[in-house]
N, C-alpha and C positions, 0 to 999 in steps of 0.2 A: 210208070203209068203215063201215058200220053195219048192224045187223040190222033197223033201222026201228022198234024199240021204244024207248020212253022209259026212261032210266036215271037213277039218282041222280047218277052221274058220267058225263059225256058221253063218247062214243067218241073224239072229238077230244082231250079232255083225257087220256084213257087212252093213246092212241097217241102223243101228244106227250111223255108222261112214261114211256114203256115202258122205256127204258134204266135209269132209276133203280130201277124195279121189278126188272128182270133183274139189275142189279148189286147188289141187296140194300142199296140206299142209302136206303130209306124207313124212317125211325125212328119216325114217328107211327103207332101201332097202328091208329087209325081210318082213316088214309089207306091203309094196307096192306090193311085189311079191305075198303075201298071197291074196290080193284083186284080182290081175290079175288071179291067179289060180282059185279062187272061181268063178269069172265071167265066166271063160271058162267051169267050171264044172256045173254051176247052171243057166240054161236059165231064170228062173223067176227073179233072182237077176240081171242078165245081162239086161233083159228087163227094169227093174226098173231103173238101172243105165243109160241106153240109154235115157229113158224118162226124167229123172231128168236132164241129161246133155243137152238135147234139150230145156227143160224149162229154165234152167239157161242161155243158149245161147240166147234164145229169150228175156229174161229179160235184159240181158246185152246189147243186140242190141237196145232194146227200150230205155234204159237209156242213151246209147251213143248218140242216135239221139235226145233225149229230153233234156238232161242236158248239154247244151253248155255254161253254165255260167262259168266265170272265177272268182276265189276267189279274194276278195279284197287284195291289196298289203299288207296292215297292217296285215291281218290275216296270209298271207303267211310268212311274216317276224316274227310274233309272234310264229308261229308253228316252224319255223326254229330255232329261239333262244331257245325255250323250248326243242327242240330235241337235240340241241348242249349241253345244260345244263344237260339234262338227260344222254347223252352219257358221258360227263365229270364226272358226279357223279358215273355212273356205272364203268367207268374206274378207278376212285379213290377207289371205293369199292373193285375192283379186285386186286388192288395193296395194299390193307390192310389199307388204311387211310379212315377216315370218311369224308363225304361231309361237307363243311364249312358253307353253307347257306341253311339249310333245316329248315323249320318252321312247327311246329305242332300246330294246333289250334283246341281246342275242345270246343264245346258249349253244354250246357245241360239245359233244361227247365223243371221245376217241378211246377205244379200248384195244390194248395189245395183248394177244394171247400167244404164248409160246408152248408148243407141244412137240416133244422129241426134236428140238432144235429148229423147228419151223415156226416162224412168227407170223401170225395173222393180225391184221389191223382192221378193226371194225369201227366205222364212223356211224354213230347211231342217230344223232339229231342236230338240227340247225334251225333255229327259230328266230324270227324278227317280229316283234310285236309293237304296236303303237297304242298307247293308252291316252284317253282324253280325260282331262280334269276340268 
């Protein structure tokens, strides 16, 4: 979709990044301004943006009306604790020290199957996980 006119920021680039614009996730003022200028210059992209904004608004409205559940207190506390631990770890990394309680766990499974003299090797999993305490 394009109006056929040349733009500083291409229609393809604008359309590919539409949701970061709609979700207000563009922190760079120049990039945000480039979106604004493009929408002023390009009616097809403006129409797409308005349509996507309306659809997003409708979905948010439906979710707000439908999802009235409150998270369990245990989950809220666990998220809060993990967020604090992550913030402390990031803070310590910024200050040049390493976190004291980071655990790495890796698991790996390898299965060998021989049928009629032919051996097949199946590697099924490899996982690295980091736990915060």
